[in-house]
C-alpha positions in Angstrom: -21.0 13.9 6.7 -20.1 10.2 5.8 -23.2 8.1 6.2 -25.3 5.5 4.4 -26.8 8.2 2.1 -23.5 10.0 1.2 -21.3 6.9 0.8 -22.9 3.9 -0.8 -21.9 0.6 -2.3 -24.7 -0.6 -4.5 -25.7 -3.9 -6.1 -28.0 -3.2 -9.1 -28.9 0.2 -7.5 -29.7 -1.3 -4.1 -27.4 0.0 -1.3 -25.6 -2.7 0.8 -25.9 -2.3 4.5 -22.7 -1.7 6.5 -20.7 0.6 8.8 -17.9 3.0 8.3 -14.4 3.1 9.9 -12.1 6.2 9.9 -8.4 6.5 10.4 -7.0 8.7 13.1 -6.7 11.8 10.8 -10.1 11.3 9.2 -8.4 11.2 5.7 -9.4 7.5 5.0 -12.7 5.8 5.4 -13.5 2.1 5.0 -16.9 0.7 4.3 -17.4 -2.5 6.2 -20.4 -4.5 4.8 -22.7 -6.2 7.3 -22.6 -9.4 5.2 -20.0 -10.9 2.7 -20.2 -9.2 -0.7 -22.0 -11.3 -3.4 -19.7 -13.4 -5.6 -19.1 -12.5 -9.3 -21.1 -9.3 -9.0 -20.5 -5.8 -10.4 -20.8 -3.3 -7.5 -20.7 0.5 -7.7 -19.3 2.7 -5.0 -20.6 6.3 -4.9 -19.5 9.3 -2.7 -21.9 12.2 -3.0 -22.5 14.8 -0.3 -19.4 14.1 1.8 -17.8 17.3 3.1 -14.3 18.2 4.1 -13.7 20.1 7.3 -14.5 23.5 5.7 -17.7 22.1 3.9 -16.2 21.5 0.4 -18.1 18.7 -1.2 -16.3 15.5 -2.3 -17.8 13.4 -5.1 -16.5 10.2 -6.6 -17.7 6.9 -8.1 -16.1 3.7 -9.2 -17.2 0.2 -10.1 -15.6 -3.2 -9.4 -16.4 -6.8 -9.8 -16.1 -9.2 -6.9 -14.3 -12.5 -7.2 -15.8 -16.0 -7.4 -15.5 -16.5 -3.6 -13.8 -15.5 -0.4 -10.0 -14.8 -0.4 -8.2 -17.0 2.2 -4.7 -16.8 0.6 -2.0 -15.0 2.5 -0.4 -12.2 0.5 3.4 -12.2 0.0 6.2 -10.0 -1.2 6.9 -10.8 -4.8 9.6 -8.3 -5.5 11.8 -5.7 -3.7 14.2 -3.1 -4.9 16.8 -4.3 -2.4 18.5 -7.6 -3.0 18.9 -9.8 0.0 22.6 -9.4 1.3 23.1 -6.9 -1.5 23.8 -3.1 -1.5 21.8 0.0 -2.4 22.8 3.7 -2.8 22.6 5.7 0.4 19.8 7.8 -1.0 17.6 4.9 -2.1 13.8 4.8 -1.8 12.9 1.1 -1.1 10.1 -0.4 -3.3 8.2 -3.5 -2.2 5.7 -5.2 -4.5 3.0 -7.5 -3.0 1.1 -10.4 -4.6 -2.2 -8.5 -4.3 -3.7 -5.3 -3.1 -3.0 -4.6 0.5 -4.9 -2.7 3.2 -2.5 0.2 3.6 -4.2 1.2 6.9 -2.8 -2.0 8.5 0.8 -1.0 7.9 2.8 1.5 10.0 6.3 2.1 11.3 5.7 -0.7 13.8 5.4 -3.5 11.1 7.0 -2.0 8.0 10.4 -0.4 8.7 14.1 -0.3 8.2 16.3 -1.3 11.2 19.9 0.0 11.6 22.0 -3.0 12.7 24.7 -1.0 14.4 22.5 1.3 16.4 19.6 -1.2 16.9 17.1 1.6 16.0 14.4 2.1 13.4 15.2 4.4 10.6 12.7 7.3 10.3 11.0 6.9 6.9 7.8 7.8 5.1 5.6 5.0 3.8 3.4 5.6 0.7 1.5 3.3 -1.7 0.7 2.9 -5.4 -2.9 3.7 -6.4 -3.8 0.0 -6.5 -2.1 -0.6 -3.1 0.1 -3.5 -4.5 3.3 -1.5 -4.2 4.7 0.3 -1.2 7.5 2.9 -1.2 9.6 3.5 2.0 11.6 6.7 1.8 14.1 7.3 4.6 14.1 10.8 6.1 17.9 11.0 5.7 20.5 9.2 3.7 21.5 5.8 5.0 24.9 5.5 6.7 27.5 4.4 4.1 28.8 0.9 4.6 26.3 0.1 7.3 24.1 -3.0 7.4 20.3 -2.7 7.6 17.3 -5.0 7.8 13.9 -4.4 6.1 11.0 -5.7 8.1 7.5 -6.3 6.6 5.1 -8.2 8.8 1.6 -8.4 10.3 -0.2 -6.1 7.8 -3.1 -7.6 5.8 -4.5 -7.7 2.3 -8.0 -6.1 1.7 -9.6 -9.4 2.7 -7.9 -9.4 6.1 -5.3 -12.1 5.3 -2.0 -11.4 7.1 1.1 -11.0 4.9 3.9 -13.6 5.0 6.8 -12.0 6.8 9.7 -10.5 4.7 13.0 -9.4 6.2 16.0 -9.1 3.9 19.4 -7.8 5.0 21.2 -5.2 2.9 24.0 -2.6 3.2 24.2 1.0 2.1 26.9 1.7 -0.5 29.6 4.2 0.1 28.0 6.8 -2.2 24.6 8.0 -3.3 23.1 7.4 -6.7 23.8 10.4 -8.9 23.5 8.9 -12.4 20.1 9.6 -14.1 18.4 6.5 -15.4 18.0 5.9 -19.2 15.4 4.0 -21.2 16.9 0.7 -22.5 13.7 -0.8 -23.9 10.0 -0.3 -24.1 6.9 -2.2 -25.2 5.2 -2.0 -27.7 8.0 -1.2 -30.0 7.7 2.0 -32.1 7.6 1.7 -35.9 10.6 3.1 -37.6 
């Protein structure tokens, strides 16, 4: 049900020509324009008439503004919840923040994973993303082995413009216990009036 009538990206009401690409589970669709998007232009994406596998309709719309020109800058990791050569609790979810929105479909367990240094195997983990696709969350299926050294590998995925991420591979160790203390709020902004 996804076609140029039910899924449109429009410029001033005129649909842009392009094609569609689906992931292996048909839960994600990418619109690939036939020509570069116009610079500094407000575009509208509309989904109307797309059906799920049991014919329930899906509707959505959003607008966005394109940048001043093409993006040729490689994205990078700007922050991670694991310190290089540091330690984390055995039940940690690893958070990785990128310098810009990433194309989540270009990441998988083959280029975004945790490696167990002792067993030389990849740790089974689920990869999820923030809504704006600037932050990834890697949750191991089981607790990490206490006292063991691990490596986090992030490489060869791309941003939404197709620029490949700069590789990132910190080393870390799992602590000898899991995190059991609930977090507390120590500050917030803006400050409340007394």
